[in-house]
C-alpha positions as CSV (number, residue, x, y, z in Angstrom):
1,X,200.6,37.8,8.4
2,X,197.9,40.2,9.4
3,X,198.8,39.7,13.1
4,X,202.4,40.8,12.3
5,X,201.2,44.0,10.7
6,X,198.9,45.1,13.5
7,X,199.8,48.3,15.5
8,X,202.0,51.2,14.7
9,X,205.2,50.2,13.0
10,X,207.9,51.9,11.0
11,X,208.0,51.2,7.3
12,X,211.2,49.2,7.8
13,X,209.6,47.1,10.5
14,X,206.5,46.5,8.2
15,X,208.9,45.4,5.4
16,X,210.8,43.1,7.6
17,X,207.6,41.5,8.9
18,X,206.2,41.0,5.4
19,X,209.5,39.4,4.3
20,X,209.7,37.1,7.3
21,X,206.2,35.8,6.5
22,X,206.5,35.6,2.7
23,X,210.0,34.0,2.5
24,X,209.0,30.7,4.2
25,X,205.6,30.7,2.5
26,X,207.2,31.0,-0.9
27,X,210.2,28.7,0.0
28,X,212.4,31.5,-1.2
29,X,216.1,31.6,-0.4
30,X,216.3,35.4,-0.2
31,X,213.9,38.4,-0.2
32,X,214.4,42.0,-1.1
33,X,212.1,45.0,-0.8
34,X,212.9,48.4,-2.3
35,X,211.3,51.5,-0.7
36,X,211.1,54.9,-2.2
37,X,210.9,57.9,0.0
38,X,210.6,61.6,-0.9
39,X,214.3,62.0,-1.3
40,X,214.9,58.8,-3.3
41,X,215.7,55.3,-2.2
42,X,215.3,54.7,1.5
């Protein structure tokens, strides 16, 4: 997972990379990440 998080990435890209690593590891059927920005939900 650390290799997928290297370099400059947008928050959305980081979230997608984390989910793409965790979902198979956890054998999950779905994955969701909620992000909060200054104006509310992103």
